[in-house]
N, C-alpha and C positions, 0 to 999 in steps of 0.2 A: 586740856583746857578746864578751868573750873568755872563755877557760877559766876564769880567775880568778873571773868574775862569777856562776858557776853552782853554788856549793856548796849553796845553799839548795834548788835543784831536786832535789838528790840526798838530801834528808833526809825521813824519814817524818813528821816533825813540821810540816813546811811546809804551810800551808793553801792548796793550789792552787785549790781551788774558790772560796774567798773572793777570791783574786787575780783570776781570771778574771770573777768577778761585778763586781768594782769596776772592772776594766778595761772591760768592756762599757758601764759607766755613764759612762765618761769621755768628754768631748766629742771627737768625731772630728777636729776641727780643731786639736786641742792634743796636744802630746807631753807625757806625764807627766815632770815634773822630779823631783828628789831627794826633796822634801817630799811630793809626791803619791805616790811609790813607797813611802815610809815608812809612809803611811796604807793602802796597798793590799796591802803584803806583811806577813803576820803568821804566827806559828806558836805552838806550845804554849808555847815559852819566852818569846816576846814577842807577847802577844795584842794589845798596842796598836800594834804595828808594829816590824819588824825594824830595829835600828840600822844606819845607812849603813855603818859600819866592818865589820860582818858581811856585809852585802849585798855589798860590793866585795872582800871577803876580806882586809882589812887586819887584822882580827881573826878567826882561824879558831876556829870555835865548837866545838872539841873539848873546850874547858874552859869553865867558867862565865865569863860576861862580868861586869866589875865593876858595871855598873848593873842586873844581873839580879836579880829578886826570887824566883826559884826555882832549882832545881839542874839543870834540863832542859838538855842539850847535844845536839850533832849525833848523829843516829842514821841510819846508811845505809839507804836504801830499796832492798832488793834485788829489788823487783819492777820496777825500771826496766831499761832496756836493758843487757845485759851489757857493752857497750862503755864504759859509764860507769865501770867499774872503773879504767880507766886514769886518768880524771879524779880519782877518789877517791885514787888512789896519789899524784897530783900534790899534792893538798891535805894529805895526811899527811906528805909530804916538806916542804912549806912550814911545817907545824906544827913539825916537828922543828928547822927552821932558826930559827924564832921563839924556840924555847927557849933557843938559844945566846946 
């Protein structure tokens, strides 16, 4: 995993308990693929699964996603390790580049 893959981890709306619950149910001899992860990763904005383009940061969720049925966007979880502020700054810079 790279720095880009982790924006969901920094969001208060990411359902980490559900992810770990689903991961524990996953067969030990199999690695989750993209479709599996879509079902395992959910948040308040995407209760049926986070789209891959958000998970891999092709679409930075600082604005509403075109397929989204609500207006919920990324919200920084300030209870996480303070070192993640560097990663958050990275994502904000990416978002500014995407606007150009």
